[in-house]
N, C-alpha and C positions, 0 to 999 in steps of 0.2 A: 792806474791810467798813467803812470808813466812809460808801459811799454805801447799803450795805444795814443799817444802824441808824441812818441819813436816811430809809429808807425805811422803815423799822419805826415808826419817831415819828410820820409823817406817817401812814403805817396808821392808827394807830391814834386820832390827830388826826381823819381819816376816820368810824375803829371809834366812839369819840365820841357824835361827832353823829351817827352810826345807831344809837348801844346809846340815846343820852338818847331819840333819837324812838322806837325802838321802847319803850323803857320807857314814852312819854308815853300809845302808840298802846294798850300794851297795858293800862296801868290804866284807860283809861277802858272799857275790853269786856272785862276778865277776869269780872266782877259780871255780864255781862249773857250774855256768851258763857260761858266756862271759861278754867282759865288756858293749858289744850294751845291751844284755837281762839284766840285772844287773840293767844298768843306767835308763832303762825303767821301769822298777819296782818301783825302788824306788822315781823316779819323778810319777809316776801315784799314791803310795801309799799319797806322801806328799803331793796332791791336795787336798785329804779332807782339814789337817789343815788349811795349804792357804786360799782357800775360808774364813773358817770360821772366822780366824785373820783377812782376809783384810777386808773382810767386817762388823765385829761387830768395829773394832778400829780403824783399816788404813782412811779405806774411810766414815766408820758410816752409811753405806748403807740402807737398809731397804731390808728385803729378799723377795725375788719375784723372778719367773720362770725364767723369760729370761734375770735375769742375773746371774742366775747359769749357763744359757745353751751360755749367751757367756761368761762367767768366761770359763767353759770346751772349750768352743771354741776358744778362749784367749791358754788354758793350751795346747787341741793339738799342737797349731801351737808351741808352744815353746819348748812342750813336743819334737815334728818332729824334729824341728831344735836340740835339744840335741840330740837325738837319729845322726842324720847328723854330729856332729859334731866331736860325741865318735867314729862315724863308719868311719868316715875322718880320726881322730888322729891317730885312732889304728888303723885300715887296711892298709892308704893310708905312711903316715908317723912317724909309730911304735912308737909315742910316751908312755912312760910310763903310765900300766894301770891306776897306783897311782894316777896321778896328770891329767888326764881325766875330771875327774870332777869338775877343777879351771876352767879348760879354759871353759867347758860348759856353765861356771857362768858370763865368764866376755860375754859372748852375750845372752846369755836366760835372764838375770835379769835387763839391760836398753828398753830390747825388751819388755821385761813381764810388768815393769814396767809401760812404756807407753801403754800400748794398753789398762791397767787396768783403767790408770789414766781417760783416754780420751775416754774411751769406753765401759768398764765391768759396770766400777764406779763411768761413767759420769752422774754429776747431773746438769739440769738446772740454771740456776739466777733465775728463779723464785722460784725453792724450797731452794738454797743457799738465798735472799735474805730474805726468809720468817724465815728462820732460825737463822738468824743475829738479825730481828727486836725481837722474842721471845728469843734471851739471853738477849738486850738489857734492 
């Protein structure tokens, strides 16, 4: 349980960094494009940052192409979810464009953590056991 809490905290730190960067990109672009396009661009750019930091710092995973594929499938799913939430909030509920990213954050963060923890960066009990043996 402590490991999950620690990972969620670190995941949150990475998410905060990415959220700030996404928001900055969004605020620079939404007037020139649209809220939906601006969110899509910001979310896409920060995906590379998230992959690198989550793999190395949060989940301490080895790099492999299956991990990258799973990460981007997860990101594609949460990116799509973000775009749908942005579109609905903007076009149907007429939410202020400046707070739409905060709404998407509350939907995508828990979704992304669960998929990352239990699918993308999942380790087997054998790997976890051998890791604990080498540190003891």
